[in-house]
Steps between C-alpha positions, in 0.01 A plus 500: 500500500550327166494710187202424281730405206684246719173336609352490150813329369480230764124456477489481126789250503280277716207536264700412194614182671148393590402154387180463703633183676179474711468334832273228362500129534696442177815630675439353845832327530731763345748626764522880489698561816822388671398272784814591694391865507170418676558286812161412646425447874420140585185623676307828477267633773162653410263645764125521448311705757139589535403867451129545460454871410685820406334706769652298783852547644749327275844606630534221758391225251740628233787529748434141607494387142829669419657341807369157401646540151847542640571822314788709636376858541706674766726773368393455141373744239170346397314573178133391492365442147121475508266429211352833394316475167183708479269714705274251669243608760411139575857413611523191275765592243781649711686392809283657764643821655425374856724199439780713358490750786490226757800334338699826517427520873581131557834526323596803705420325828723213383790741471512601133735792442279649233171392342370653179225399253580490129297405192495563125135473391464364150163645402469861624781750450347741755641336811384779727144452393526125544654527846226736619208323331608153629531623861871418520613863524298552818611169647865582444457850642350351817814286557740769363631268228675625185383388152733464200357490144711228337383606155723812520768385745867502403593176330800272463559223249485148646616198309243221492610178667253278313406480134122474480480827299746631244545830680841422646470784755238722666514857621375484856433771761781595735250499795436132446861404437618682809253318734635282774164322508239504216145430611257390231141580610266363235129446503377136482365498147446300183643636176350487153837430336726351763241291692590656838669826606679483835839591649713436189261650241480808730859581391372624163443824696866555560571528124489877433243634263737785408716239335253236393175694452149444620390223545860383467436323169861385461439245774179382332674460165759279662233296672353566841622173651845550350520855638389389847780249511773735374401790721495288812824323412669835460422611860777407739387668824326325794126482455173469687143455380188628680200393293169680552248223492244654731299563188635354176384510145375211286395469139619751245783648710709698552256788447159378391447208738274488798568504874589176675501536881770268641600648833868413479846659484791298362869557592832356386851577382488256205258656253468177304383322812267778595344508153464125489326503840270787384414296187402210720288735717321590172469122432720538196795270421833695493657228287251589228584873517793487255701788634455369855607156387811643336578717806480190716793358305751763606360805678338334802291211624158438353454139599304446825762261628755782512266758662466525879154644572468696823220697653169366373493182291407625156283201405187588708523866378514415131207600282457449120566810292311545174734519200448574137425197281850516355636416844257229602785247503669691782248362756634263751407137421346342805557130558 
C-alpha cells in the first residue's frame, strides 16, 4: 500500500500541472500519443445478440457472445468491472445483477481460472449498502463470486501512455492491474456530460476513491473525455466488453434518465468498436462523440468499415435514444 504522503505528492504534482486542455473540437488534430505504442487491429469483431428480459436464462446467450467475440478465457484470471452507481429498484442505472451473475457462470464454463467482480462506485462510500440495495450482493452470493471494492484496494502507480490530461500517472488498483482479462460490463446509457457512457467510460470506476475522492473530481477537472482516453490507454491487459442493453437509459443519464428497453447484449474485445456499435444502436454518431472519435484514432476501430458485425445485424435493432439538447448534434444523419 502506498503511504498517504507519497500519494499526495504525486497527485498534487498532477494538479499543479493542469492546463485544462479539454477534449474539444479546438484541439481535434493535436497528437497526444505515440502511434507506435498503439498498434490497432485491421478489423475488430463485435457481436450483438438478442436478450429480451432479465428473468430469462442468460448464461447460454452470454457464453455464445463471448465465444463470438474471440476473447481468450481459458486459464485466465478474469476481473469483471460492472457499472454500479446508485441504489436503483427499477434496474435502469446499474448493470443488472442477473447479467453480471450470468457472465460469471459463462466465464467459468469457458475455463476461466478465477472470476471476480470489482468496482469502485463514485457516489456512495457505503459499498456494502449499495451492493445489498442494488441486488448485486445476493446475485454474487448465488454464484459464489467474490467482490473487490476498488475504492480501497491496494494501488500501484501507472505511467500514462497518452497525454490528454496533465496527470502523467494514475494510481490504479492492484486487482485490475493483475487481471489476465478485464471485462467491462457497462449499461447502455446516455450521459449528461460525455454524451454516452459505455465500455470505456465505465473505467472511471477503477480509479480509487481513496486516492481521488468521491466523485473522483480530479478526473472531472482534467476533462471527462480526456480522462476516458488516458485511463483506457494506460490499460495493457487483454479486454472484453459485455454491454447490458436489455434495458438501457436515455435522456439525462447516467442517473436521472429514463428506461429504454432494447433487448440486446453487445460483446467485443475492442472497446472502441463495441462503444461505436452501441452508439449506432442508440442512433447516435460515434464520430460526433469526441472522445470516441479520438479513441478511434489510436485505441481501436470506430469506423464501420473496420468492424466485423456478428450475431444479429445491429441496424434493425437500432432505436433512437433521447439526448439532452446540448447533444442534439450527436444524432445520426440519415441520407
